C-alpha positions as a Python dict, from the first residue, in 0.01 Angstrom:
ca = {
    (1, 'M'): (0, 0, 0),
    (2, 'Q'): (-261, -265, 72),
    (3, 'T'): (-4, -454, 277),
    (4, 'L'): (30, -154, 509),
    (5, 'S'): (-348, -121, 540),
    (6, 'I'): (-386, -489, 626),
    (7, 'A'): (-101, -468, 878),
    (8, 'S'): (-255, -164, 1050),
    (9, 'Q'): (-601, -325, 1056),
    (10, 'N'): (-456, -646, 1195),
    (11, 'A'): (-285, -459, 1479),
    (12, 'V'): (-607, -323, 1632),
    (13, 'E'): (-931, -460, 1769),
    (14, 'S'): (-1206, -514, 1517),
    (15, 'K'): (-1403, -213, 1644),
    (16, 'H'): (-1107, 16, 1560),
    (17, 'I'): (-1041, -105, 1204),
    (18, 'G'): (-1189, 211, 1052),
    (19, 'V'): (-969, 431, 1268),
    (20, 'A'): (-662, 224, 1177),
    (21, 'T'): (-741, 248, 806),
    (22, 'S'): (-804, 622, 809),
    (23, 'S'): (-498, 688, 1025),
    (24, 'S'): (-282, 483, 791),
    (25, 'T'): (-410, 676, 490),
    (26, 'F'): (-376, 1013, 664),
    (27, 'F'): (-18, 959, 776),
    (28, 'R'): (77, 816, 436),
    (29, 'Q'): (-54, 1138, 275),
    (30, 'I'): (128, 1358, 528),
    (31, 'G'): (449, 1161, 473),
    (32, 'G'): (422, 1201, 98),
    (33, 'T'): (363, 1574, 130),
    (34, 'L'): (653, 1625, 370),
    (35, 'G'): (880, 1404, 161),
    (36, 'T'): (801, 1603, -151),
    (37, 'A'): (859, 1932, 32),
    (38, 'V'): (1194, 1819, 171),
    (39, 'L'): (1319, 1680, -159),
    (40, 'F'): (1213, 1991, -353),
    (41, 'S'): (1390, 2202, -90),
    (42, 'V'): (1706, 2000, -148),
    (43, 'L'): (1667, 2039, -525),
    (44, 'F'): (1612, 2413, -528),
    (45, 'G'): (1860, 2474, -248),
    (46, 'R'): (2132, 2302, -449),
    (47, 'I'): (2063, 2471, -786),
    (48, 'P'): (2254, 2799, -721),
    (49, 'E'): (2563, 2609, -607),
    (50, 'A'): (2546, 2368, -902),
    (51, 'L'): (2500, 2650, -1153),
    (52, 'A'): (2787, 2846, -1000),
    (53, 'E'): (3007, 2538, -1038),
    (54, 'V'): (2904, 2481, -1401),
    (55, 'F'): (2949, 2846, -1500),
    (56, 'S'): (3287, 2868, -1325),
    (57, 'R'): (3439, 2620, -1570),
    (58, 'P'): (3642, 2781, -1850),
    (59, 'E'): (3506, 2537, -2109),
    (60, 'T'): (3148, 2642, -2026),
    (61, 'R'): (3231, 3010, -2065),
    (62, 'D'): (3415, 2939, -2391),
    (63, 'A'): (3120, 2740, -2529),
    (64, 'I'): (2877, 3022, -2443),
    (65, 'E'): (3102, 3288, -2597),
    (66, 'T'): (3139, 3078, -2912),
    (67, 'A'): (2762, 3030, -2934),
    (68, 'L'): (2698, 3402, -2884),
    (69, 'R'): (2935, 3485, -3172),
    (70, 'N'): (2726, 3266, -3404),
    (71, 'P'): (2491, 3506, -3591),
    (72, 'D'): (2217, 3244, -3621),
    (73, 'I'): (2205, 3205, -3243),
    (74, 'A'): (2260, 3573, -3161),
    (75, 'N'): (1980, 3690, -3392),
    (76, 'D'): (1724, 3421, -3303),
    (77, 'P'): (1434, 3585, -3110),
    (78, 'A'): (1393, 3267, -2901),
    (79, 'N'): (1737, 3335, -2752),
    (80, 'E'): (1662, 3694, -2650),
    (81, 'G'): (1584, 3616, -2285),
    (82, 'I'): (1888, 3400, -2226),
    (83, 'I'): (2118, 3645, -2409),
    (84, 'T'): (1985, 3924, -2185),
    (85, 'L'): (2062, 3706, -1885),
    (86, 'F'): (2417, 3646, -2006),
    (87, 'S'): (2462, 4020, -2070),
    (88, 'G'): (2359, 4093, -1712),
    (89, 'A'): (2594, 3822, -1590),
    (90, 'A'): (2887, 4008, -1742),
    (91, 'K'): (2825, 4278, -1478),
    (92, 'N'): (2710, 4041, -1201),
    (93, 'P'): (2831, 3680, -1244),
    (94, 'D'): (2633, 3569, -937),
    (95, 'S'): (2307, 3640, -1121),
    (96, 'L'): (2350, 3318, -1321),
    (97, 'S'): (2352, 3099, -1011),
    (98, 'G'): (2006, 3221, -913),
    (99, 'A'): (1862, 3210, -1264),
    (100, 'L'): (1663, 2889, -1212),
    (101, 'S'): (1508, 2998, -883),
    (102, 'G'): (1244, 3214, -1047),
    (103, 'D'): (1105, 3252, -1396),
    (104, 'T'): (1274, 3002, -1627),
    (105, 'S'): (1077, 3090, -1940),
    (106, 'F'): (1399, 3223, -2096),
    (107, 'L'): (1498, 2858, -2151),
    (108, 'N'): (1190, 2778, -2364),
    (109, 'G'): (1292, 2745, -2726),
    (110, 'A'): (1641, 2881, -2666),
    (111, 'S'): (1937, 2731, -2843),
    (112, 'P'): (2071, 2409, -2684),
    (113, 'E'): (2421, 2558, -2690),
    (114, 'L'): (2301, 2830, -2453),
    (115, 'T'): (2074, 2619, -2233),
    (116, 'A'): (2320, 2330, -2183),
    (117, 'P'): (2486, 2477, -1870),
    (118, 'F'): (2145, 2527, -1707),
    (119, 'V'): (2040, 2171, -1787),
    (120, 'E'): (2368, 2041, -1647),
    (121, 'G'): (2328, 2244, -1327),
    (122, 'F'): (1972, 2123, -1283),
    (123, 'A'): (2083, 1762, -1340),
    (124, 'A'): (2356, 1799, -1078),
    (125, 'S'): (2097, 1932, -835),
    (126, 'A'): (1865, 1642, -911),
    (127, 'Q'): (2143, 1398, -823),
    (128, 'S'): (2144, 1544, -471),
    (129, 'V'): (1774, 1466, -441),
    (130, 'Y'): (1831, 1102, -531),
    (131, 'I'): (2115, 1072, -282),
    (132, 'V'): (1901, 1216, 0),
    (133, 'A'): (1609, 992, -98),
    (134, 'M'): (1837, 688, -105),
    (135, 'V'): (1969, 765, 244),
    (136, 'I'): (1615, 809, 378),
    (137, 'A'): (1505, 483, 212),
    (138, 'G'): (1806, 302, 358),
    (139, 'I'): (1735, 429, 709),
    (140, 'S'): (1369, 334, 672),
    (141, 'F'): (1464, -14, 553),
    (142, 'V'): (1691, -69, 853),
    (143, 'M'): (1423, 64, 1089),
    (144, 'S'): (1173, -180, 939),
    (145, 'W'): (1377, -469, 1078),
    (146, 'F'): (1286, -356, 1429),
    (147, 'I'): (909, -354, 1377),
    (148, 'K'): (744, -638, 1560),
    (149, 'T'): (538, -851, 1325),
    (150, 'Q'): (202, -983, 1427),
    (151, 'P'): (57, -1292, 1267),
    (152, 'L'): (-257, -1232, 1065),
    (153, 'R'): (-586, -1305, 1233),
    (154, 'E'): (-740, -1639, 1160),
    (155, 'K'): (-1094, -1502, 1189),
    (156, 'S'): (-1260, -1201, 1035),
    (157, 'A'): (-1375, -909, 1246),
    (158, 'M'): (-1735, -1024, 1202),
    (159, 'E'): (-1653, -1372, 1337),
    (160, 'E'): (-1468, -1219, 1632),
    (161, 'N'): (-1769, -998, 1710),
    (162, 'L'): (-2007, -1295, 1696),
    (163, 'E'): (-1782, -1494, 1930),
    (164, 'A'): (-1755, -1198, 2169),
    (165, 'Q'): (-2135, -1159, 2171),
    (166, 'A'): (-2181, -1532, 2229),
    (167, 'A'): (-1932, -1524, 2516),
    (168, 'A'): (-2103, -1220, 2668),
    (169, 'A'): (-2442, -1394, 2647),
    (170, 'L'): (-2317, -1683, 2860),
}
């Protein structure tokens, strides 16, 4: 980020270097905050759709039913929350697609056979984030070609001030 600070300082008069530096830092922070908000919105907006797709597959349903028939998994207290969720999904299948939008503590310590569809849905959602970020980075890269470059100053701000004072004294 030092390159951006130097470029912003080089683009202004020496008396405005502090403003350029603080503005650069401020807008970098705002950009990071907005970027994070947008990408998390993409992630959590995509989760219900990804989970619905994963749970709609017959092999996923078969794997869950097989796991639930296993007495070791069915009787494990760590699986209680996720088993309750699956029981509710028998009445309302759409409840699974929104399962990761709230409290996900039911996944902690649960059997991998039962949590695998949730992990897969989350991973599919995360892929969307990387695609959006890649598109934004590509657009930014292309836009950077159109930024006019200024050569670096050959004198420091202090030297420029001394020269300006000397010229004003004449």
